[in-house]
C-alpha positions as CSV (number, residue, x, y, z in Angstrom):
1,G,139.9,182.5,161.0
2,A,138.4,185.2,159.0
3,L,136.5,186.6,162.0
4,I,139.6,186.3,164.1
5,T,141.8,188.2,161.6
6,M,139.2,190.8,161.3
7,A,139.4,191.3,165.2
8,I,143.3,191.5,165.2
9,I,143.1,194.1,162.2
10,S,140.5,196.2,164.3
11,G,142.7,196.1,167.4
12,T,140.0,194.1,169.5
13,L,142.4,191.2,169.9
14,Q,146.4,191.5,170.2
15,F,147.0,187.9,169.6
16,S,144.8,185.0,168.5
17,G,145.1,181.7,166.7
18,A,144.1,181.6,163.2
19,G,144.8,179.7,160.0
20,A,147.3,180.8,157.6
21,E,144.7,181.4,154.7
22,S,142.6,184.0,156.4
23,V,145.9,186.0,157.5
24,V,147.5,185.7,154.2
25,A,144.3,186.7,152.3
26,A,144.0,189.7,154.6
27,R,147.6,190.7,154.0
28,I,147.3,190.5,150.1
29,E,144.3,193.0,150.6
30,G,146.5,195.3,152.7
31,G,145.3,194.2,156.1
32,D,147.5,194.8,159.2
33,V,148.0,191.4,160.4
34,A,151.0,189.1,160.5
35,L,151.6,185.6,161.4
36,L,154.2,185.1,164.3
37,A,154.4,181.3,164.7
38,C,152.8,178.3,163.1
39,P,153.8,175.3,165.4
40,V,151.8,172.8,163.1
41,D,152.2,172.5,159.5
42,S,149.3,170.0,158.9
43,D,146.1,168.7,160.5
44,P,144.6,165.2,160.1
45,V,141.4,166.0,158.0
46,Y,139.2,163.5,156.1
47,L,136.7,163.9,153.5
48,I,133.7,162.0,154.8
49,T,130.4,161.3,152.9
50,R,127.1,160.3,153.8
51,P,127.0,156.3,154.0
52,E,124.9,156.3,150.7
53,I,127.8,157.9,148.9
54,K,130.3,155.4,147.5
55,S,132.4,157.4,145.0
56,A,133.4,160.8,144.4
57,A,131.5,160.9,141.2
58,E,128.2,160.5,143.1
59,L,129.0,163.8,144.9
60,K,128.6,166.2,141.6
61,G,125.9,168.4,142.1
62,K,125.3,167.6,145.8
63,A,125.9,170.2,148.7
64,T,128.8,170.3,151.0
65,A,129.6,172.9,153.8
66,V,132.3,174.7,155.6
67,T,132.1,177.0,158.5
68,R,132.9,180.4,156.6
69,L,134.1,180.8,152.9
70,G,137.8,181.5,152.9
71,S,138.3,179.5,156.3
72,T,140.5,176.8,157.2
73,T,137.6,174.2,156.6
74,H,137.1,175.9,153.2
75,F,140.8,175.5,152.3
76,Y,140.7,171.7,153.4
77,L,137.5,170.9,151.5
78,R,138.9,172.4,148.3
79,A,142.2,170.5,148.6
80,A,140.2,167.1,149.6
81,L,137.8,167.6,146.5
82,R,140.7,168.0,144.3
83,Q,142.4,164.8,145.7
84,V,139.4,162.9,144.4
85,G,139.2,164.9,141.0
86,L,136.4,167.2,141.6
87,D,136.5,170.8,140.8
88,P,135.1,172.5,144.0
89,E,134.1,175.5,142.3
90,K,132.0,173.7,139.8
91,D,131.1,170.1,140.9
92,M,129.5,170.8,144.3
93,I,127.5,173.4,146.0
94,I,129.4,174.8,149.1
95,L,127.3,176.1,151.9
96,Q,128.6,178.5,154.5
97,L,127.1,177.3,157.8
98,G,129.1,178.3,160.7
99,S,129.9,175.8,163.4
100,S,126.7,173.7,162.5
101,Y,128.1,172.4,159.4
102,E,129.1,169.1,161.0
103,N,125.5,168.6,162.1
104,A,124.4,169.1,158.6
105,M,126.2,165.8,157.7
106,E,124.1,163.9,160.1
107,S,120.9,165.6,159.0
108,G,121.6,164.8,155.4
109,R,121.8,168.5,154.2
110,V,125.1,168.1,153.0
111,S,126.5,165.0,151.5
112,A,130.1,165.2,152.2
113,A,132.6,167.4,154.5
114,A,136.3,167.7,155.1
115,L,136.5,167.2,158.9
116,T,139.0,166.9,161.7
117,N,139.5,163.9,163.9
118,R,137.0,165.3,166.3
119,Y,134.2,165.1,164.1
120,A,135.3,162.4,161.6
121,I,136.2,159.6,164.1
122,P,132.5,159.1,165.2
123,L,131.2,158.8,161.7
124,L,134.1,156.6,160.7
125,Q,133.4,154.3,163.6
126,R,129.7,154.1,162.3
127,G,131.1,153.1,159.1
128,W,130.7,156.3,156.8
129,P,132.8,156.3,153.8
130,M,136.3,158.2,153.8
131,L,137.2,159.2,150.3
132,V,140.2,161.1,151.3
133,D,142.7,161.2,154.3
134,L,144.6,164.5,153.8
135,S,147.3,163.4,156.4
136,T,148.6,161.1,153.8
137,T,149.2,163.5,151.3
138,D,152.1,165.7,150.8
139,M,150.1,168.8,151.6
140,I,151.6,171.4,154.2
141,Y,149.1,174.1,155.5
142,P,149.7,175.9,158.7
143,S,146.2,175.7,160.1
144,S,146.9,176.7,163.4
145,C,149.0,179.9,163.9
146,V,149.5,182.9,166.2
147,A,148.6,186.1,164.7
148,S,148.9,189.7,165.5
149,S,148.9,193.1,163.9
150,R,152.2,194.6,162.7
151,A,151.2,197.7,164.5
152,Y,151.2,195.8,167.8
153,I,154.3,194.0,166.9
154,K,156.2,197.0,166.4
155,A,154.7,199.0,169.5
156,E,155.0,196.2,172.1
157,P,158.1,194.1,170.8
158,K,158.9,192.9,174.4
159,I,155.2,191.7,175.0
160,V,155.2,190.0,171.7
161,E,158.6,188.5,172.5
162,D,157.3,187.2,176.3
163,F,154.2,185.8,174.7
164,L,155.8,183.7,172.0
165,R,158.4,182.5,174.5
166,A,155.5,181.6,176.9
């Protein structure tokens, strides 16, 4: 999300998918980016822990990971940790590992992660503990939105309309 948002602001991309958090954060800082459509308002995301972790209390002081700070994975992680009574800023060490953050669970480098179905289901099938299922909460977060720059929207309204209709 953060890299895509920067690419839109720079004019490298006219449209792309992005999580709402990175777009809203960029707008707050004055970035020329806008959300055009958010067809989904939540994703199935689970706080999964390594097999040896049985409770949220056991996570204190341990490491977790996200793709990037400020990303959708970071948002989901903070929400999941709050659901189990942990303060994401104080109780865990959050590492920024890019796309390898899921592999860090397998290797033991991190003790927990907020994972989507794609990564969570194989671990759950092997009996790894799930502390939180965010899809059962009332949390709304548009994680998969279409974004563009306000300048492009203004300069090419017909293309924007056609793109959204398609």
